[in-house]
N, C-alpha and C positions, 0 to 999 in steps of 0.2 A: 635266554633269559635267567639269569641267577637267580635261586629260590632265596635267595637271602636279600634282593632290593624287593622282593614281595612285601608289602605291611596290610596285615588285615586288622581293624579294629572296629569298635562299634559305630553306630550310626550318630553324629555329633547335630544336632539342628542348627547351630549358631553357624556353623561353617560348611554345612553339607545339603544341605537344603536345595540350594538356588543349582548347587554344581549337579546333584541328581536331576535334579528337572531338565537341565540341560542335558545329561547322559542318557536319560529317557528317550529324549527323541530322536537319538543316533540308535537306539535298540529297538528293532522289532520285533513284532511277538509270530513266530508260524513259520513253517517247514519254507527254505528260498524258493522253491516252484509253486509256491500257492500265495494266497493273499494274504498281505499282511495286515498287523492290527497295531495302530501305537497308542500310547496310554497318555493320557494326559492328568496326573495327579492333582491338577488345580492347588499347589504348592504346599501338598501334603506329603512327602516322598511314603511315608508310613502309613497311608490311608487305610490299605486294605488288610492291614492286622491290628490297627489301633483299635479295634472292638473286642479281640479276641483277649482270654483270660491271662494270657502271658503271651510278650510278643518280644522279638528282637531282629536288629537291623543290624548286618554287615557290611560296611565297605572295603574294597581292596583298591591298595593304592600303589603304582611305580614310580618311582621318581617324583612323588607329588601327583602324580597323575592318577584319575580316578579312572579305574579300569574295570570294575565288576561289583555286583552288589548281589546281595540275598537277602531273605525275610524268612522268619519263623515263626510258629505259634503254636503255644501247649493249651491243650484242654484234655477233659475226662470223657469220653465216650461208650459206648457199647460195642463189643466187639467178638459177639456171640448171641444164641439164640437165647440165655439167660439172660434177664435184665440187670442180675447181680453181677455178671460176668464183664466188667469193664476195665478200662486202661487208661494210662495217661499216651496221648499218640501229641507227637511233633509234626507239623505241617510244613514243607517247605513248599515257598513259591517266589516268586520276582527274582531269579536268578539272570541276571544280565552281565554279559563281558563284551567289551568294548570290541567292534569288527575288526580292528586292527591288534586287537591283543586275544587272539582265540587259537586254540587248540596250543597253549602253550602252560595247560595247566591250573589255569586262576580259578576256575570253575571246579575242580575236582578241590583246592585249597578250601575254599570259601563252603565248601559243602560239609568237610571235614570238620571247619570250627565250628558250624552250626551243630552239628552232632555231640561237637563235645559240650555243647549249652545243653543240648537235650538231656544228653547221661547226667550231667550235673545236677540237673532238675528231675531227676528220676522218670524220664522216660521210658516205656516200654516198647513203643515203636515209633519209626520215622515214616511219612508217607509223601508222597508228591505227584502230580497229576500234569501231563504232558499230551501234548498232539503224538499222537501214534507215528503220524509221518516225521515229526525231528527226530532224525535219526543222532544226530549230536547230543542229543538231550538223552534218548533211550538209552544209548552207548553208555553214557558218563555214567548213569546210574546203575544199570544193570550188569555191564562187563567190568566195571571199574570199581565201585563201589558196594556192589554186593546187593541191590534191591531186587527185586523180586516181583514179577508180574501178577495181581491179584484181581482187578476189575476193571471194566471197559465198558463204564455208563454211558449213555447218550447225551449230546447235547443238542439239545431242539431248541428252535429259534423262531419265532413268528413275528411279521414284521409290522407296526401299529400302522394301521391305513388312515386314511382320510376323512373315513365315515365313521359311524359307530357299528356294530356289527349285532345283528338282531339276535335275544334270547328268548327260548322259550317259553310263551305265557304259563305252561304249564310247572316250569320251575321257579321255586322259591329260592331267594338267596338270602342271608344273613349275616352280619358281621358279630363275631364272639367278643365277650369281655375277655381282657388277658386271662383272668385267673380260670374261665373255661378253656380258652384255647391251650391252656398249657396243662390241665389234666386230661383234658383231649387227646392231645401228643402222647403225655406218658401210659394213657391207657392203652392205645391202641398203636403207638410206635417205640413205645421204650425198649422193645428187643429188636428193634430194627437197627443194622448195622451201621457203625459209628453214628447215632445219636447222640446228641450232644447231651451233657448231665446238665449243663445250664442253660436247657432250652429256655427258663423264664428271664433270664438276663439277655436271650436272643428277641424274645416276643416283645420285650419292655424297651427294647433300643429305638431310639428317634429314627431310625431308617427302616424300620419294620413298619407297614401302614397298614397292617392289620390282618387277621384271620378270617377268613368267610367259609360257611357251610352252605351245601346246595341240596336241596332237597323235594320233594312232590309236593306241587301247590295243593293244600287242602289238607296236609298231612302236618301235625305238630311235633315240632322240633322234641318240645319236654325240658326236663330237667336231668342234667348230664348225671348228677350224681345218683340219680334213681336206675341207670345201666337202661334205660328205655329209649331207642333211636328209632327213626323212620325202617322200613325195610332197606330200603336203598338211599343212599346218601354219600355225599364227596365234603372232602374239604380241602384247605391251601392257605397259605401265608404270603407275603407280598412285601420283599425288601427293596429299598430303592437306590439302585448301586448306583443313579447317576448322580446322586449327592455326594458321592466319593469321590468317582473319578471319571474320564471321559474317555470313549474311545474312539478312532478313526480309522477307517479303511485307506489303507494305499497299497500301488502296484496292482491294481484290480487290471483284467485283462479289458482291453477297447469295449469288447461286445459288451461286457457286464455293465460299463459305463454307459453305453448307448442304449442299453435298453433300460436301465435305470434311469435316464433322463426323459427317452420317449415315453416311458409307460407311465410317468406323472403328467407329464405333456397331453396323451391320449385322456386321460381319468378325467383331470382337468375340463378338456373341451367336451368332452362326451361320457359325462358320469355315469347315464343308463347302460352303459355297456359294463360296468362293472369288471373292468379287467386287474388283474392283479399288479397293484402298485409296488415296484421295486423301494426301499426306504432310501434316504439320502444319509447314507453312511459314511459319505466322504469328505464332511465337515465332522468334529467332534460333537457325539453324540452320548446321550445316556440310556439307560435300557432298567427295565422291572426284572427283578430273579424270583419266578415262584419257589417256592421251598415247602417241606412237608406236606406233598400232594398225596391224600390217602383218600381213597373210596373203600364201600361197604355195601354190596347187595348185588344181586344177578345184573338190576339195569340202570349201575352206578353210573357205566363209563358215558353218557352221555349227561350226566351231572358235569363231571369232572371238566368236559366242554364246555358247558355252561358256564363254569367258574371261570374258565379262561376267556372266553369271549369277555366276561364282566371286567378280568384284568385288563384285556384290549381296551375296552370305552374308557375305563378309568384313567388308564397310561393317557389317553388319547384327551381328555377333557381337564386333566389335574397338571401334566408335565409335558412344557412345547417342545422339548429337544428328546423325549424319551421315543426312540424310533424303534426297538422291539421289545419283546417279551421276551426273556429267555428262561429253560428249565434243567436242571440236570435228572436223568432217572436211572436206574439201574439197569445195565443194558438187558436181562430176560425181563423185566419187570413188563408186565402188562399195561400198568399207564401209559406206556408211550403208545399205544393204539387209540388212546384217546384224546393225546394232546396235539391241538392244532400246531404246525408245524409247515416251514420249506425246506425241501430237501437242501436246497442250495445254499440256505444259509445256515444250515444244522452240520452234526458231526456226529455220523454212527456212532463211532468209538473211541470215545475219550480214554487215557489211556493212564492206570494208578497202578503206582507199585511201591511195595513196603519194605521195610528191614528191621529186624528186630536186635532191642539194642540191650535188654535183658534176659538173660539165662528162662528168669522165672516165667517170661510169657511167650515162650518156644511152643507150649501146646497150643494157647491161643493163635499162635503164627500157622500151626499147622491147619487148623479147621479156616484161617482164612483165605491160605492160598492151595490148597487141596480138596475145598468140598466146591461143589458146584454153585455159581452165584445165581443161587434160584431165589432170595428172598430181598426185598426191596432195599434200596440204599437211603440213608437221609444223609443230603449234602447244604451244609452249613451254610447261609447266604453269605457268612466273615471271610469265607474263604474264595471268592468267588474273584 
């Protein structure tokens, strides 16, 4: 491939919408030896970045053939323990290269062009997430582009079952007003890594279904402004990702397919056995993403579990095609011990890497990459 033949330009909805939809169907997500995920953007190729403050999509063409795409978004987040220590970060996602044109430098060219857009918009850091087993992606960013590994959060996935899950009668669950949820997040999670400065926009988005708190029944939640809270409490918000795009699992092992089908048949015939039912993820499905998980108090772990069960029951009742509940937490965050999930469906280590784009941000870069990942990590639902 001659470099001059490659044309990279901004996404044009009038001419690219249908082309990219067809292109996505040919580009699986995931390592070749594992299960593939296919994305259905439901006619909106930029659905995953549309809700970000600033966003851009680039397409690559060879002789008028679409051979690659990439997306990026920009926002302001907290990057250290000081709430005021914030930075403009650019997030890279949706890098896809046509199977017949891989290993030709197209991905490298797309990332570099997106980085130019970041720099022009005064971005301090660029970062991205990928499967740690996706060696092609890992090598591209770490070996060729100078990105550095800095966090390995866990992606926790729990199937939406056919029946409601019991919630302890000793737990009270209440929905917060958006204003109260914003105040609570800024108060308790404002210094969390990658906490978005525009949390108010996230909470007010139509895809954000609400924020709930759990606390012992019989205790009063009270006024947030007073600073008086129950000894033990927990909170989370829910984002309906299924209204943006659908997923479909492909290339699953035969044993997995057989277990999925047989578990549903057995559960339907003998519901009292209460066997774990593998969700039907082999047809397009949606999912809920739980974000902003936080808990306070020595006995708050059970409250987190109650909130997760509440979200499960909500998904079962409100969304017919919602097959799983997903969340992502810091790899060393104790929250993961209290969140129901299946190991078979979850990922113990997502791979996050970062690159400094402005010299003034090098000190913060050192803290991000050299200090232990002991603090909580805020995963923005707009980037899932």
